[in-house]
N, C-alpha and C positions, 0 to 999 in steps of 0.2 A: 643311527645313520652315520654319525661322526666316527664311531668305532669301526664301522664297515668300510668307510672311505680310507681310514688309516690302515686297515688291514689290506685293502686292495691297492694302497699307495696311489690313490687318485686325488688330486687337488679338489678342493671344494668348488672352485671356479669352473673346473672342467665338468664336474657333476651337474651343476646348475645350468651350464650351457647346453649339455646334452638333454636335460629335462625340457629346456625351453625349445630346442630344435625339434624334439619329438612331436610337439604339438603343432608344428608348422607344416604346411603342405610341401611336398617334395617338388621343387621347381624343375628338377631334371627327370620327373616321372615319364613324360612323353618321350624324351630322348632315350631313356633307358629301354622303353618299349621298342623303339625303332632299332636300337643296338641289338636287343635280344632277337628281333625278327630277322635282321641281317645275318646274325650269327647262326640262327637256325636254318635259314635259306641256304647257306653255304656249308651246312653240316659241320660247323666248327672248324673249317679250314681257314677262316679269315682271322688274322691277328688285328691288333688295334689300328695299325696303319692302314690296312686295306678297308677296314670297317669305317675309318675316318673318311677315306676317299669315297666310299659308297654313300656315306651320310651327306657329303658335299654334293654328290650327284643328285641326291634327293632334296636338296635345298636347305640342309642343316649345316651351316657354317660353324664348325667347332674345332677347337685346337686338339691335336692328336694326344696331347698329354691329358686332357680332360677325358677323352675316350678311353685311354688306358686306365685312368683312375676309376671311371664308372664300370668298366669291365671287371676290374678287380673287386669292386663292391658287389657286383652281380655274380662273381665267381665264374666268369667266362674266360677260358684259356684256349688259345689255338691248339688244336690237336696234332698239328704238324710241326716238328722241330727239324730244321735243316742245318747242315754244316758241311764244310768242305771235306770231301773224302781224300785222305792222304794216301795216294796211290804210288808215290815215289818210293822205290825200293833199291835205289842205286842204278847203275848201268847194267840192266839185264838184257839189253839189246843195243840198238843204235840210236844215238841222240841226233836229232835233226837240227840244222842250224836255225838261228833266229833271224830269218829274213824280214819278218814283219816289223821288228823293232818297235813294237807297241803302237804301230799306225793302224788303229782300228776303224778307219774310215774306208768305205767301199763306194765306188762310183756307179756300180751296177749290180744286179742280182747275180748270184753264183760266181762272185769274184773272190770273196773272202768268207770262209766259214770258221766258226769256233766251236770246239767241243770240250766237254769236261765231264766229270762224274761227281755227283752230289749225293751225300748220304742224308736220309731223313727218317724220322719216326712217325708212323701213322697208326693211331689206336694201339700204341705199344709195340708195334712191329717195325723192325729195322728194314728199310728198303733203299735201293740205289737207283738213281735217275741218270741216264746217259742221253743227253739231248744234242742236237746239232742246230746251231743258230747262224743265220745269215746276217753278217754285219751291215749289209746294205740298208735293211729296214727293220732289223731286230726280230725277224720272223723265226719261229721255231720250225725248222724244216721237218724234223721228225724226232722221235725219242723212244727209248725203251726203258722199262722199269723191271727190276728183278730183286729177289731177296738176297742175292749174293753178287759181289762185284767181279764176276768171272769175265773172261774175254768175250764170250758169246754175247754179252750185253752190248759190247761195242761193235762187234762184227755184224750183228743183226741191225743195229742202228745205221751202220754204214750202208748196208745193202738197201735199206729203205730210203736213205738220203740220196743215193746214186740215181734213183728213179727220177729225181727232179732235175738232172743234168741233161744238157744237149751236147752234141759233138762240137759245137762252137764255143762252149764255155771253157775258160782258162781259170781254173780254180786253185786257191791255196787254202789249206786247212790248218788251223792253229790249235795247239793243245799245250798242256804242261808236259813235264817229263815223266808222267805216270807210266807204269810198266806196260799197260795196255797198248800205249802208243809207240813203245819201243819194239813191240813184237814184230817178228818177220812177217807174219800173216797180215798185220795192219799196214806195214810199209809196202808190201807187195800189192795189196788191194788198191792203194793210192797210186802206185807206179803204173799199174795196169790201166788205170783211167787217165793217166797223164796229169795227176794232181800233185802239186808241190806240197811237201810237208814242212810245217814250221813248228818249232817248240820254243816256249819261253825259257829264260834262264832258270836254273835251279833256285827255288825259293820264291819265284815270282808267280803269283796265282794267275790263272787264266781269267781274263776280264770278259764277262758276259753281262753288261748292264741291263739289256732288255729282258734277259732271262731272270735276273735278280729282281727286277721290277715286277715282272708278272707273277713271281712266286713269293714276293715279299710278305713277311708275316706281321 
């Protein structure tokens, strides 16, 4: 045994600690079962933060770092990986002014909307999400998902979002300077409905806190 420990470069104290703990009952066994159940219920779409929130909802008050550690032990990984899609390709159209100036508070529905494109992987397939969010209450007005970040992903989302408007609404839509939002078709679609277009400065990401919270991994 001494030779094997030297070969594996494992300290004797570590070996005896492991032997001792093997014979002890797993104090986290019940928690692991609940974590696995939540993971299975949501088909692997929940990461450790959302699983931790669900555990709290079920009466299990546990630190998110512990959930992360237990998921690692159980070999559970979120099957969705999201990242900001870099759609900026220079000035391919017209850049709208930054009227909003990072004032992301709205006093009523359909006053300020925010849109963006996010890239994520699901079961190894790359997909693109184009949502529209109302800053008044964080509601996702509508969204489209596609396998390519083409303009129709945005135009279809706009058509769906416009159905939520009334003639009395005075709306501003905020985005980054992505090429989709510089397109003549996009600008004309907003102008036709009397909607003000707003763009963040180059290098400033669109802020959609409610969307990030709802899709947090």
